N, C-alpha and C positions, 0 to 999 in steps of 0.2 A: 413317806412323802415322796413323789418324783422329784426330780430337779427340774426345774424348767429352762430350756436351753435358750440364750440370750437370740434374738435376731438378729438377722445379717442386716448392714446399714442399709443395703439395697431394699430390703423388705419393710425395713422400718418407716423409710422415706416415701414407700409406695411406687417407688421407681425402679423395676427390674431393668437389668441389663440392656434388653433391646429399645425398651421405652426411653431409657438415659439417652443412647446413641440417636434415636428419631429426635428427642427433644435436641438435642444438640445441633442436628442438622437443620433442624426448625430456626433453630437461632441464626444458622450461617446463613439461609436462604432468606431470613427476614432480613439480615443485616445488607447482605448482597441487594435484595430487592430495593431499599431503601437507598443503596447507594447508585443504583442503577438509575432511579429517578432522581436524583440530584444531580447525577453526570450521566446522561445519556449518550454523548459523544465520546469516544476514547480517541486519543490524539498520540501523534509522536511527530518528531521533528529532526531530520538530519541536515548538516550543511557541509560543504566544503568550498575552498578557494582555489578557482583555477586560474591557471598563467595564462589566459586570454582574455579579449576585450569581448564584452558582452553581445556585441554583434555579430563577433564570429562564432559564440555559442549558440546565439537563438538561431542563425541559418540552419543549425542542426536541429536543436530542440524543437523549435517553433514550426518545424515540417510535420506536424502530429500524423500519426498514422503511417510511419515509415520508421520506427524505433529499431525495428529488426534490422537496420544496415549497420547500427552501431552497438547492440547490447545482445549478450547472448541468452538474455534471460527470456526473450521471445521469438519464436522460429518464424513466424511471418505474420504481416501485420497488411490489412487492406482498409480503406476508407472510402466514406459513401458520398465523398465530393472530391472535386480534384483540388481546392483552395481550402485549406484550414478554417473554420470560422465556427461560431458557437452554434451546437445543433448537430453538428456532425457526428458521426459514429465510426469508430474504428474496432475492426475485431481482428484478435492477434490468437496464433496458437501457441502455446507454453512448449516448451522441451520437456517437461514433466509436469504432473499435476500439482496443484498448490490452493493448500485450501479447498479440496474436492473439485477442482476445475482443472480442464485441461485446455481450454480456451476461452478469452474474456471479451467481452463487446463493452466499450467505455464511450460515452457521450461527452463533447467538449463543451463545457457550462461555462468558462472564463477563457477569453483569449486578448491579452495585451500586448499587441507585437512589441518584441524588443524587451520584454519586462517579467510576463507571468501567463502562465496558463494552468487549467484544473480540466478536471474529468471526474465523471463519475461512474462507477461499474453498474451494469445493468445486472439487476437480481441480487443475492445474497452471495457473500462469501464466508464459509465455512460456520461457525457460530454468531457472525455477526450479519445482522439484517440489512446492512448498507455499508457501502465504501467507496471512499473518494479521495483524491490526491490532488495535490497542487505545488508547482513548481515555478519559482520566482529567481530573478537575477539582481544583484546588486554590484554596480561598478563602485572598483576599487579607487584610492589614490595611485597605486603603486601600476595601475593598468589591467590588473586581475580582475575577475568577478567573483563574486560569491555565490554559490548556486544552494538555494534552501531548497527543502524538500519536506512538505507536511502531510502527513496521514490522518484522515478522518474516518471513524469506524462506530457504528450505532449497536448496539447490543441488541440482539435477537432474545436473549434470555437474561435476568439480573445476573445469573451464575455464571456468565461468562466473564464478566468484570473480574472477578476473582480468581477463577479457574482457567479461564482460556488467555484474558490478557497479558497475564506474565509470562506467558510461554511465547504467545505469538508475537507480542511487540519487540523482543530483541532478536528474533528471526526476520523481521519485516525490517527493520534498522539496519541489519548486517547488508540484507540483499539489496535495498536503498543505496547503502554506501559503496557497493560494488557496481552498480548503475551507474551512478555517477562519477566512480573511477573510469569505466567505460567510456561516458562522455568525455571526460578529459582526455583520455587516451586519443578518443577518434579527432577531437576537435585539435588537437597539439599536431597529430600525423597531417592533419589538412593544412597546416599552415606551415611546416617546414617542406610539405612536398612540392617537387617544381611543377610549375602550372602545367606543362603537357602531359604531365603524369598523374594530374588528380583524377582525371576523367576515368582512368583506372583502376584507381582506389577502392576498396569495399564500399560499397555503399553510397558513393558519392552521387550519382544518378540514381535518382527516385523511381521506383516501379510505376508502370504505366497504371493511372486511374482506373479503377474499374467499379461501377455501379454496384451497390450493395444488392443481392438478390432478395428479391419480394419474400417477406417472412410468412 
């Protein structure tokens, strides 16, 4: 009598290696899909206290559309209105591509003079369907000001929640901290610069307003 060879565990259960891997991916996708629907918006927060009064910071931050004066993360910005207001759009070129973009167009969605502003990116951002940011200022008892930045991202695919966000989030936090540091350095330099030399410091005079060309 010929001996019967025992079946492998994979064949006994009816799941060959390929099918098992496919089932695992399906479980991951289902879990990610569920998480994506439970929390469609992904967020991060970064903050820092700057040794300057809030009005001095707002003079720089509130001039929406001229950020290239004080941060190296933007090469050039133009805005479609002379004075910042809700609905205005700024167009900025980036020194190097970020999340598949070499330039960004962002609409001002909130503008509270002296305290907060928010803007929304036009179009998608890499694996995310939408992106928005909000800057807010909080005066401290010691004369300093706490600057808080919040980022909001809507996932384009459920898998972005577990595959892309853990990688992108710390990168965005690091870049945002650097931008806040640049803002602090710029504001501090303005405070210590003699009045007669301020007009010659980098970015003190905003570029002339130019209307946005028709699309």
